C-alpha positions as CSV (number, residue, x, y, z in Angstrom):
1,M,0.2,0.2,0.3
2,V,3.1,2.0,1.0
3,M,4.8,1.0,-2.1
4,K,1.8,2.3,-4.1
5,Y,1.4,5.7,-2.5
6,L,5.0,7.1,-3.5
7,I,4.3,5.5,-7.0
8,L,0.7,7.6,-7.4
9,I,3.3,10.8,-6.0
10,G,5.6,10.2,-8.3
11,L,3.6,10.0,-11.4
12,L,1.6,13.4,-10.3
13,L,5.3,14.7,-9.8
14,I,5.7,14.3,-13.2
15,Q,2.6,15.1,-14.3
16,N,2.2,18.4,-12.6
17,Q,5.8,19.6,-14.0
18,L,3.9,21.0,-16.3
19,L,1.2,22.4,-14.9
20,A,2.1,26.6,-13.1
21,K,0.7,25.4,-10.1
22,T,0.8,22.6,-8.0
23,T,-1.3,22.2,-4.6
24,I,0.1,20.0,-1.7
25,A,-2.0,19.1,0.8
26,I,-0.7,19.3,4.8
27,S,-2.3,18.2,7.9
28,S,-0.6,21.5,10.2
29,T,0.1,24.5,10.2
30,P,4.3,24.9,10.0
31,S,5.0,25.8,13.7
32,N,7.4,28.6,12.8
33,L,9.0,29.5,9.1
34,N,11.7,31.5,11.0
35,P,15.3,28.8,10.4
36,L,16.2,30.2,13.6
37,F,12.9,28.2,15.2
38,S,11.7,25.4,13.0
39,T,12.1,22.4,14.4
40,D,8.4,20.8,12.7
41,A,8.7,18.5,9.8
42,N,6.3,20.8,7.1
43,S,8.6,24.0,8.4
44,Q,11.8,22.4,7.8
45,N,10.4,20.8,4.1
46,I,9.3,24.1,2.9
47,N,12.6,25.8,4.3
48,R,14.4,23.8,2.6
49,L,13.3,24.9,-0.6
50,L,13.5,28.4,0.7
51,Y,17.0,28.2,1.9
52,R,20.5,26.9,0.8
53,S,22.0,25.3,3.7
54,L,26.5,24.1,3.7
55,I,25.2,20.3,3.3
56,D,22.2,18.6,3.1
57,Y,21.6,14.2,3.0
58,D,20.7,12.4,0.6
59,R,18.0,9.4,1.0
60,K,20.9,6.9,2.8
61,M,21.7,10.0,4.9
62,N,25.2,10.1,4.0
63,P,26.1,14.3,3.9
64,I,26.3,15.5,0.2
65,C,27.3,18.8,-0.5
66,D,24.7,21.6,-1.4
67,A,26.6,24.9,-0.8
68,C,29.7,23.2,-0.8
69,E,32.2,21.6,-3.7
70,S,33.2,19.1,-1.3
71,F,34.4,19.3,2.4
72,E,36.6,17.0,4.7
73,E,36.9,15.9,8.1
74,K,39.7,16.0,10.3
75,I,40.0,14.8,14.1
76,L,42.6,16.1,15.9
77,N,45.3,14.6,18.3
78,D,43.6,16.7,21.4
79,G,39.7,15.5,19.8
80,K,38.6,18.2,18.8
81,Q,36.8,17.7,15.2
82,K,37.8,20.4,11.9
83,L,35.0,20.3,8.9
84,F,36.7,22.0,5.9
85,F,34.3,22.9,3.4
86,K,35.4,24.4,-0.4
87,I,32.0,26.6,-1.3
88,K,30.6,27.0,-4.8
89,K,31.0,29.8,-7.0
90,D,28.8,32.1,-8.1
91,L,26.1,31.2,-5.5
92,K,23.8,34.6,-4.3
93,F,21.0,35.7,-1.8
94,H,17.8,36.3,-3.6
95,N,18.5,39.8,-3.3
96,G,22.1,39.2,-5.6
97,D,24.2,39.5,-2.5
98,P,26.9,36.8,-2.6
99,I,26.5,33.7,-0.7
100,D,30.6,32.4,0.4
101,S,32.2,31.4,3.5
102,F,32.4,35.1,4.9
103,A,28.8,35.3,4.7
104,I,28.0,31.4,6.1
105,K,30.5,32.1,8.6
106,K,28.4,35.3,9.8
107,I,25.2,32.8,9.2
108,I,26.4,29.8,11.5
109,E,27.4,32.8,14.4
110,K,23.7,33.7,14.9
111,F,22.8,29.6,15.6
112,K,25.2,30.2,17.7
113,D,24.8,33.5,18.9
114,D,22.6,34.5,22.7
115,E,21.5,37.4,21.3
116,Y,19.1,35.4,18.0
117,E,17.8,33.0,21.2
118,S,17.8,29.8,18.3
119,V,16.1,26.4,19.0
120,F,19.5,25.2,18.0
121,L,21.6,27.2,20.0
122,S,23.3,23.9,22.3
123,S,24.0,22.4,19.1
124,F,26.2,25.0,17.8
125,K,27.8,25.6,21.4
126,K,30.5,23.0,20.2
127,I,31.8,25.4,17.9
128,I,35.2,27.0,19.0
129,D,36.6,28.8,16.2
130,I,35.2,30.1,12.5
131,K,37.8,30.7,9.7
132,T,37.7,32.2,6.4
133,Y,40.7,31.7,4.4
134,N,39.8,33.1,1.0
135,S,36.3,33.7,-0.3
136,D,35.5,29.5,-0.8
137,T,37.0,28.4,2.0
138,L,35.6,27.5,5.2
139,E,37.0,26.0,8.4
140,I,34.9,24.8,11.6
141,T,36.6,23.5,14.7
142,F,34.7,22.1,17.5
143,D,35.7,21.7,20.6
144,S,35.1,17.9,20.4
145,F,34.1,14.6,17.7
146,D,30.6,14.4,17.9
147,Y,28.9,12.3,14.6
148,D,25.6,15.1,14.8
149,N,28.3,18.1,14.1
150,M,28.3,17.0,10.7
151,G,24.6,16.7,10.7
152,N,23.5,19.7,12.6
153,L,25.1,21.9,10.0
154,A,22.1,21.1,7.5
155,L,19.9,22.6,9.9
156,V,21.7,26.5,9.1
157,R,19.5,27.9,6.3
158,F,21.1,30.5,4.4
159,F,19.3,33.5,5.4
160,K,19.2,37.8,5.4
161,L,17.6,39.8,7.7
162,K,16.0,43.3,6.6
163,P,15.0,45.8,9.0
164,G,13.3,45.5,11.3
165,Y,13.2,42.0,12.4
166,T,11.6,40.4,15.1
167,K,11.2,36.5,16.7
168,Q,7.3,36.6,14.9
169,F,8.1,35.0,12.0
170,N,7.4,37.5,9.1
171,F,8.6,36.6,5.6
172,N,8.9,40.3,4.7
173,H,11.7,40.1,7.1
174,F,14.2,37.6,5.2
175,I,16.2,37.2,2.0
176,G,16.0,33.8,0.7
177,S,19.0,32.1,-1.2
178,G,17.5,28.7,-2.5
179,N,15.3,28.3,-5.8
180,Y,11.8,29.5,-4.4
181,W,10.8,32.5,-2.5
182,Y,8.0,33.4,-0.7
183,K,4.7,34.6,-3.2
184,E,2.6,34.4,-0.3
185,N,2.2,33.2,3.5
186,N,-1.3,33.1,5.7
187,N,-2.5,30.3,8.4
188,Q,-4.3,28.8,5.3
189,K,-1.9,28.5,3.0
190,I,1.9,29.4,1.8
191,V,2.5,29.6,-2.1
192,I,6.2,29.5,-3.2
193,E,6.8,30.5,-7.0
194,R,10.5,28.9,-8.5
195,L,13.0,31.0,-9.3
196,S,15.7,28.9,-11.0
197,G,16.6,25.2,-11.1
198,K,14.5,22.0,-12.2
199,G,11.1,21.5,-10.9
200,L,7.9,23.1,-10.4
201,K,7.2,26.8,-10.8
202,E,4.8,27.0,-8.1
203,I,3.9,25.2,-5.3
204,E,0.9,25.8,-2.5
205,F,1.3,23.6,0.3
206,K,-3.0,24.0,1.6
207,V,-3.3,23.0,5.0
208,V,-5.8,20.2,5.6
209,K,-6.4,19.0,8.7
210,D,-9.2,16.2,8.5
211,E,-8.8,13.1,6.3
212,T,-13.0,13.0,4.5
213,T,-11.7,17.0,3.6
214,N,-8.7,15.6,2.4
215,A,-9.6,13.1,-0.1
216,L,-12.9,15.1,-1.6
217,K,-10.3,17.5,-2.6
218,I,-8.2,15.0,-3.9
219,I,-11.2,14.1,-6.0
220,N,-12.0,17.5,-6.9
221,K,-8.8,17.8,-7.5
222,E,-8.8,20.6,-5.2
223,V,-5.1,19.1,-4.3
224,D,-2.9,17.4,-6.7
225,I,-0.7,15.7,-4.1
226,S,-1.5,14.2,-0.4
227,L,1.3,14.5,2.3
228,S,-1.6,14.4,5.0
229,N,-1.7,11.5,6.9
230,M,-4.3,9.1,5.4
231,S,-5.7,5.3,6.8
232,A,-6.0,2.1,4.5
233,R,-9.9,2.3,4.7
234,K,-9.5,5.7,2.9
235,F,-7.0,5.4,0.7
236,S,-8.9,2.3,-0.8
237,W,-11.7,3.8,-1.2
238,L,-9.9,6.8,-3.2
239,E,-8.0,4.2,-5.8
240,K,-11.8,2.4,-6.2
């Protein structure tokens, strides 16, 4: 049943490559789309499209480069862990400013700075030094080795803040860096639009909490793809 569901999603994705907008149903409103505070799956998944990160993870949960060309890890004799990153060239924020090692250092410092009170603050307290030898080389030193050190870096979304920023999320205060940017954001739906790269031209995330409503919206073609929870009984009913 799960495999059939995944195949259905895949076919819909291919079909909708040609559509102006694809509507995806999610079961709950993202709790916080501020990259410094987003911990739930819906927030993380949407932010993954809006903001680049230094690294990402593949389907086998192996670290892979996003904004970097390559990375290297070293464990020093005193137990410290060093990560070296070669940053891709010509990466830019949505306002045209460069994403280089200097910019990435400032962003990581926001995640570990008490002033911004990020929910990920404790995850980055192990970072004791960040060095930028030039615009495309970044060196991060942790006080000790931990498998989570690399994984935590995937939480760092590349953004710039506009004047007037507060912890209360307002997407107008953020300058993104991913292939998509915000077009609309309210309590019932979030619409993002593609700026670059391959993929859907426009994606609308619509909050549909009720399973029956979700199924009816699929039938009425109000929803193209559903990521909401659905019982096997309801799924069988939809197949028929």
